[in-house]
C-alpha positions, 0 to 999 in steps of 0.5 A: 641410729646416729649419724656419727659413731665416736665422733666419726662422719662420712659424707659422699657427694652426688656426682657419681653413683660409685661415691654413694655406693662406696659410702654406703658399704663403709658406712654399713660396716662401720655400723653408722649412716652416712651424713647429711649432705645436699650437693647440686647444681644451680641453673647457672652451672655453679655447684652448691653444697649445704652440710645438713647436720652439725660437724663441729669438733668431729673427723670428716671423711669425704668419699668421692669417685671420679666420674666422665665429669671430672672437673664438677667432681673436683669441685664437689669435692673442694667445696664440701671439704672447704664447708665442712672446714668452715663448720669447725670439723676437727679433721678432713679425710679426703678418700679418693680411689684415682686422683684426677689429673695424676697424669699431668705430673711433669712439665711438658712443652710450656704447659703446666704440673697440674697435680701440684695445682690439685694438691694445693688446692686440696690442701688450700681448701682444708684436707688434712689427710687424703686417701688415695689408690696407686698414684700414677707417681709416687713422687705425687705424694711430695706435692702435699703438705699434708699426710697422703697413704697411696694404697696398692691394689698389686695384692688383689690383681695378684691374687686374681692371677694365681687363682683365676689363671690356671697355667699362671707359671708359664707367664710371663710379666710384660711392661708396655713401655721402660717407664712402666717396667718397675712395676712390671717388676714388682709383679714379676718378683712376687710371682717369681715369672720373667719379665719382658719389656716393650720398647719403641715407636708406639711405646715411648716412656713418658719419662723420655718424650720431648718436652718441646722446651731447649736450654738454650733456645734453638733461635740463633742469636746475632750477637757475638759469642765467644767460641768457648760459650757456645752451648750444643743443641739437644740432639733430637731422638728418632724412634726405633721400631718396635721391639720386644726385650726378653721372650714371650714365645709359647707363653701367657704375655700379662701386661701390667700398668696403673692406668687404662685410658687411652688404650691405642699403647695397650692395643699395639703391645698386644699386637707385637707380643702376638707376632712374638709368639705369645698365645694369650694376653691380659691387661690389668690395671688399677683404674679403668678410665676407658675413655671414648671408644676404648672398650671397642678398641680392646673388642677388636684388638689381640686382647684376650682379657683385660681386669681392671679393680677400678671402673671410673668410666663407661657402663659399669662400675666395680664397687670393690669391697677390695676397696672398701676393705683397704679404706676401712683398714686404713681408717683403723676400723672393723672390716666385718666378716673375711673371705668376702669378695663379691661387689656390685655391677650397677649401671650408671648410663641414664641412657643405657638399658635398664638391668631386666632388658639387659642380655646375658650371652652365655658360652658353655660346652654343655649349653652351647650358644644361648641368651637369656634376659638379665635378671641379676647378677653379682661380681666376685674378683674376676668371676660372675654370679648370675641369676636368670630367666629360662634357665633350668639349672646351674651351668658355668662358663664364659658369658658376655653382658650385652647393652644393646650393641654395647659388649660390657664384660666378658668373664667366667660365670655360674648362672642359677635358675630363679626359685619359682617363688622369687620374683624379679629384682629391681633393676635400681637393687641388684641383689647381692649374696 
């Protein structure tokens, strides 16, 4: 099989396993092989990229997902794009599901707008087109002088709400800050639900934060100024007590946002909603960065369930066929069989236990409480199918996947006993039906 199809070449970097997996899924659906490229770091930590096939006059797609080492991820992509440009590629399209540094898209104190810098670097490296997903601010598209397609994840999240939350008609869409109200309004209008907004000390809108600058400066001057030319200083803000605008009593609260990273604001919002009478709280977002100890904070909070389309960090990465379908649609290429919604859950941290040593904790009315060694697992959109040892019949309920003392996922599941003739799945190759 040729590496190209109609002059198309797909490259992936190697900083994160999800890049290779996503590229492999797209390539399989296109009936092509991934392009040959070697990406590695030298002893002095410099990144080196070597394109190992001709891209002259071809359309190149560079797929890169953000890993925990975001700066290495960026450099790998920039060098790969520049290598394709200097190798006379006809066009170079970057595919970044999460656009790095997108949260730094506004001036803060005497800092800089790093998103603009990122856009300039990508364009200078040679990108001719960028495909990304749910930018933190849509205005980031204006930082580029090339076409930018900002795909939306909301259809998949809306589908999850309608299919996986039986009583969603009794729900209210919640914005955890006034800055998120527009996104919450979009969800509420499509689901024909009400909206609530959290306002107060712990949830100040990003756009309303004091940027640390004053005009004129706060330093008093000694020069004589005509009274009519005096300019009053900016009145300092006083944060109000946290409050909820809208009725959430006796209802399901669904907090929607684009990024889950520092979860303090989500935890504080959930506690406030519980105090106001919400009996179940969901958090939904496109990008699950989950930095530092975010999973533990969520587990100990009043949040009942977190739904995120893309895991960027942590013990697991959801490589969405939903995302690959979107990307394939943007490429105007066949999307394969309709109705498929499975995606593989792949362990990425080297220090984590291998797949065969993971434990699956099942909660079920008939089964009670039981623990099984995990043999393989396949994740649908919020639904888990597992193949476990020690299970005699098929059962269903809620499960928790544990790795040591770390909780990976809590989801509805269907568990099936492996056939007697089947052998355990390889830890590095989870099976997919």
